[in-house]
N, C-alpha and C positions, 0 to 999 in steps of 0.2 A: 504493500499498501503505500502512495508518495508519502501521505502525512508521517509515516513513522519513519522513510526513509529522511526526511526531511528535519525529524525532530534527532534523530541519530546523528546528522552531520553539524546541527545546532550543539548538540552535546560534543562532537568532538571537537570542535571550535572554539567552546569554551574553556575546555579543559587545556588547548593547547596556547591561547591568549593568560589564560590564568598561570602555566607554566613559564611563559616568555616575559610576563610582568613580575614574576619573584624571581626568576634569572636574572633580570638586567637590571635589578635594583633599583628602579623607577619609582618606585613606591615604597618607603621603610614601612613595613607592617607596626613594628612598634609605636611611629608617630599617630597610629589609629586608636592606640590604647587613651582611654580616659580614666578608669580606674584601675589597676591590674586586676588582672583573673575575673571581673565581675563586668565591667562596662566596655565596649569598645566601638567604633563606627564601624560601620558594614556598609560598603561601596558595591553599587550595582551598574554595571553598565549596559544598555539596551542597544544593540545593533538590528537593524531594519535591512535586509538588502533586497531591493529592490529590482535588481537586475545582475545576473554575474555574468559577464562579458569577457571576465580579466581574473586577474590575481585577486581575489575575495579575500583572503587570509592577510595580504599586505592592505587592503584596504580598510578592514575591520580593525586592525592592530593600529593602523595609524589613526585612525579616529579615538579607539581607546586612552590610546595615550595621549594624544591630545586632550582629551577630555580630563586625564588623571593629572596631567600638567597645570590643567586650568583649575582644579578643583581649590576650592577652599572651605578648610573647616573651622565648624563655627567653634566660639570660645565658649568652655564649658567651666564653670565653677563647682567643686564637688565639696 
């Protein structure tokens, strides 16, 4: 079924992007901690592919990295 294949592809892309982001050190996971062991910021990057006419992985990765570099965390006092 085409939907199942699309979901599988999406899951594979998600894992690849997470792996690349972690290995590139583009975002320090420690910087997402609010209170160690209790509260952290969770980041979600949604990517919508309208048409796949080329290297979709590079396009998604560039978009995700740009979004992460532009991200501003709110100040939180605990």
